[in-house]
C-alpha positions as CSV (number, residue, x, y, z in Angstrom):
1,M,-47.7,-23.6,60.6
2,N,-47.5,-24.8,64.3
3,F,-45.0,-27.3,65.6
4,S,-46.4,-30.1,67.8
5,W,-44.1,-31.9,70.2
6,W,-46.6,-34.7,70.7
7,T,-46.6,-35.4,67.0
8,F,-42.9,-35.3,66.9
9,A,-42.6,-37.7,69.8
10,L,-45.0,-40.2,68.3
11,Q,-43.2,-40.1,64.9
12,A,-39.8,-40.7,66.7
13,A,-41.3,-43.7,68.6
14,N,-42.6,-45.2,65.3
15,F,-39.2,-44.7,63.7
16,L,-37.4,-46.5,66.5
17,V,-39.9,-49.4,66.4
18,L,-39.4,-49.7,62.6
19,V,-35.6,-49.8,63.1
20,W,-35.9,-52.6,65.7
21,L,-38.1,-54.6,63.4
22,L,-35.8,-54.2,60.4
23,Q,-32.8,-55.2,62.6
24,R,-34.6,-58.3,63.9
25,F,-36.2,-59.7,60.8
26,L,-34.3,-58.2,57.9
27,F,-30.8,-57.2,58.6
28,K,-29.7,-60.4,60.4
29,P,-30.8,-62.8,57.6
30,V,-29.4,-60.6,55.0
31,K,-26.1,-60.4,56.8
32,A,-25.9,-64.2,56.9
33,I,-26.6,-64.4,53.2
34,V,-24.0,-61.8,52.5
35,A,-21.4,-63.6,54.6
36,R,-22.0,-66.8,52.6
37,R,-21.7,-64.9,49.4
38,K,-18.4,-63.3,50.5
39,E,-17.0,-66.8,51.2
40,E,-18.0,-67.9,47.7
41,I,-16.7,-64.8,46.1
42,S,-13.4,-65.1,48.0
43,R,-12.9,-68.7,46.8
44,A,-13.7,-67.6,43.2
45,L,-11.3,-64.6,43.5
46,T,-8.6,-66.9,44.8
47,E,-9.1,-69.3,41.9
48,A,-9.1,-66.4,39.4
49,S,-6.1,-64.7,40.9
50,A,-3.6,-66.8,39.0
51,E,-5.4,-66.4,35.7
52,K,-5.7,-62.7,36.4
53,E,-2.0,-62.3,37.1
54,G,-1.2,-64.2,33.9
55,A,-3.6,-62.1,31.9
56,E,-2.3,-58.9,33.6
57,R,1.3,-59.8,32.6
58,L,0.1,-60.5,29.0
59,K,-1.8,-57.3,29.0
60,Q,1.2,-55.3,30.2
61,E,3.4,-56.8,27.5
62,V,0.7,-56.0,24.9
63,E,0.3,-52.5,26.3
64,A,4.1,-52.0,26.3
65,Q,4.3,-53.1,22.6
66,R,1.3,-51.0,21.7
67,S,2.8,-48.0,23.5
68,Q,6.1,-48.4,21.7
69,I,4.4,-48.7,18.4
70,G,2.2,-45.7,19.2
71,S,5.2,-43.6,20.3
72,E,7.0,-44.4,17.1
73,R,3.9,-43.7,15.0
74,Q,3.3,-40.4,16.8
75,K,7.0,-39.5,16.4
76,M,6.7,-40.1,12.6
77,L,3.5,-38.2,12.4
78,D,4.9,-35.3,14.4
79,E,8.0,-35.2,12.2
80,G,5.9,-35.3,9.1
81,Q,3.6,-32.6,10.4
82,A,6.5,-30.4,11.4
83,Q,8.0,-30.8,7.9
84,L,4.7,-30.1,6.2
85,S,4.1,-27.1,8.5
86,A,7.6,-25.7,7.7
87,E,7.1,-26.2,4.0
88,R,3.7,-24.6,4.1
89,Q,5.0,-21.7,6.1
90,K,7.9,-21.2,3.7
91,I,5.5,-21.3,0.7
92,L,3.2,-18.8,2.5
93,E,6.1,-16.5,3.3
94,E,7.4,-16.6,-0.3
95,A,3.8,-16.0,-1.6
96,R,3.3,-13.1,0.8
97,G,6.6,-11.6,-0.1
98,E,5.9,-11.9,-3.8
99,A,2.5,-10.4,-3.3
100,Q,3.9,-7.5,-1.3
101,K,6.5,-7.0,-3.9
102,I,3.9,-6.9,-6.7
103,N,1.7,-4.6,-4.6
104,D,4.6,-2.2,-3.9
105,Q,5.6,-2.2,-7.5
106,A,2.0,-1.5,-8.6
107,L,1.6,1.3,-6.0
108,K,4.9,2.8,-7.1
109,R,4.0,2.6,-10.7
110,L,0.6,4.1,-9.9
111,D,2.2,7.0,-8.0
112,E,4.6,7.6,-10.8
113,E,1.8,7.6,-13.4
114,R,-0.3,9.9,-11.2
115,N,2.6,12.3,-10.6
116,A,3.4,12.2,-14.3
117,A,-0.2,13.0,-15.2
118,S,-0.4,15.7,-12.5
119,N,2.9,17.2,-13.7
120,E,1.8,17.1,-17.3
121,L,-1.5,18.7,-16.4
122,F,0.3,21.3,-14.4
123,E,2.7,22.1,-17.2
124,R,-0.1,22.4,-19.7
125,T,-2.1,24.6,-17.4
126,I,0.8,26.9,-16.7
127,A,1.7,27.0,-20.4
128,L,-1.8,27.8,-21.4
129,A,-2.2,30.5,-18.7
130,T,1.2,32.0,-19.8
131,N,0.3,31.9,-23.5
132,L,-3.1,33.5,-22.8
133,A,-1.6,36.2,-20.6
134,E,1.1,36.9,-23.2
135,R,-1.4,37.0,-26.0
136,L,-3.6,39.4,-24.0
137,L,-0.7,41.7,-23.2
138,R,0.5,41.7,-26.8
139,E,-3.0,42.7,-27.9
140,L,-3.2,45.5,-25.3
141,A,0.4,46.7,-25.9
142,V,0.7,50.1,-27.5
143,P,3.6,52.5,-27.7
144,S,2.1,54.7,-24.9
145,M,2.4,51.7,-22.5
146,E,6.2,52.2,-22.4
147,H,5.9,55.5,-20.5
148,P,4.8,54.1,-17.1
149,F,7.9,51.9,-17.1
150,L,10.1,55.0,-17.0
151,G,8.6,55.8,-13.6
152,R,9.4,52.3,-12.4
153,V,13.0,52.7,-13.6
154,T,13.4,56.0,-11.9
155,D,11.8,54.8,-8.6
156,Y,14.1,51.8,-8.6
157,L,17.2,53.9,-9.2
158,D,16.1,56.4,-6.5
159,R,15.8,53.5,-3.9
160,L,19.1,51.9,-5.0
161,P,21.8,52.0,-2.3
162,A,24.6,54.5,-2.9
163,D,27.3,51.8,-3.2
164,E,25.3,49.9,-5.9
165,R,24.6,53.1,-7.8
166,A,28.3,54.0,-7.6
167,K,29.1,50.5,-9.0
168,L,26.9,51.1,-12.0
169,L,28.4,54.6,-12.6
170,S,32.0,53.3,-12.4
171,H,31.6,51.6,-15.8
172,L,29.4,54.0,-17.6
173,S,32.3,56.2,-18.7
174,A,33.8,53.2,-20.5
175,G,30.7,52.4,-22.5
176,A,27.2,53.3,-23.6
177,L,23.9,52.7,-21.8
178,L,21.5,50.8,-24.0
179,V,17.7,51.3,-23.4
180,T,15.6,48.6,-25.2
181,T,11.8,49.0,-25.3
182,A,9.1,46.9,-26.7
183,H,8.1,49.7,-29.1
184,P,10.4,52.3,-30.7
185,L,10.4,55.5,-28.7
186,G,9.7,58.8,-30.3
187,V,12.0,61.8,-30.1
188,Q,10.1,63.3,-27.2
189,D,10.1,60.0,-25.3
190,Q,13.8,59.5,-25.9
191,A,14.5,63.0,-24.6
192,E,12.5,62.3,-21.5
193,W,14.4,59.1,-20.9
194,R,17.7,60.9,-21.3
195,E,16.7,63.7,-18.9
196,Q,15.6,61.3,-16.2
197,L,18.6,59.0,-16.5
198,A,21.0,62.1,-16.6
199,K,19.5,63.2,-13.2
200,R,20.5,59.9,-11.7
201,F,23.8,59.2,-13.5
202,G,25.0,62.5,-14.9
203,T,25.9,63.1,-18.6
204,N,29.3,61.5,-18.9
205,F,28.0,58.6,-21.0
206,S,26.0,58.0,-24.1
207,I,22.6,56.5,-24.4
208,K,21.4,54.3,-27.2
209,F,17.8,53.2,-27.9
210,S,16.5,50.1,-29.6
211,A,13.3,48.2,-29.8
212,D,12.4,44.5,-29.2
213,P,8.8,43.4,-29.6
214,A,9.5,40.2,-27.7
215,L,9.4,42.3,-24.5
216,I,5.7,42.8,-25.1
217,A,5.8,46.0,-23.0
218,G,8.4,47.6,-20.8
219,T,12.2,48.0,-21.1
220,V,15.6,46.5,-20.5
221,I,18.4,48.8,-19.5
222,T,21.8,47.3,-20.3
223,F,24.8,48.7,-18.4
224,P,28.4,47.6,-19.3
225,D,28.3,45.1,-16.4
226,A,24.6,44.9,-15.3
227,I,21.1,44.6,-16.7
228,L,17.9,46.0,-15.3
229,R,14.7,44.4,-16.5
230,F,11.3,46.1,-16.3
231,N,9.1,44.4,-18.9
232,W,6.2,42.0,-19.2
233,R,8.2,39.2,-20.9
234,D,10.6,38.8,-18.0
235,S,7.7,39.2,-15.5
236,L,5.9,36.3,-17.2
237,T,9.1,34.2,-17.2
238,T,9.7,34.9,-13.5
239,A,6.1,34.1,-12.7
240,L,6.4,30.8,-14.6
241,K,9.5,29.8,-12.7
242,E,7.9,30.6,-9.4
243,F,4.9,28.4,-10.3
244,H,7.3,25.6,-11.1
245,T,9.2,26.1,-7.8
246,N,6.3,26.7,-5.4
247,E,3.1,25.4,-6.9
248,Q,4.1,22.2,-8.6
249,P,2.4,19.2,-7.0
250,R,4.5,16.6,-5.2
């Protein structure tokens, strides 16, 4: 698009002519009419000024009364709302506290019931396992099973510290050594037991033998002031206690 200075100049001249014509034939008559209207309006405003002032004073009085009434009404509404809000908050807090208390009690009771059920199941499981193990060991127990326990006794005595062995020997002279086995020992087995114990403690004491089927298998050696246990009954009891101590759910 090309810009034409001649066209621009002609349009500017037309615009200036139009402005002169409007000023001459339109603006001056309109200004006269507007002046007359201003005078009429000024007179009307002067006449209405007194009435307006009276109405304004009346309006101000009414507004003041209305504002006072509105303030008192709003104050009453605010006080009522604050009271209702406080009461509602109090009720909500009490309900929330009661609900939390009920929930805590329910959770506590649920935990107690669950722990009780777990403990009961654990006790039954351990008891069943122990009973089965004891029954199996009793069925397998034969007199010949007592012999391996002699090796366990001698190994234990051989590893016993000298001061502890001396402590056991110090009271043997004042009493007898009692060897209790699950099954009665034959003459040959008793002789072997006497021989092995004599190698460790000497012969200055007597040895008595007895049988206790409750041991299932193994032996209990009773000194005057000490007891050595190498039997399945005590092993099962110890295992059961360890289960209760270490494996019981919490």
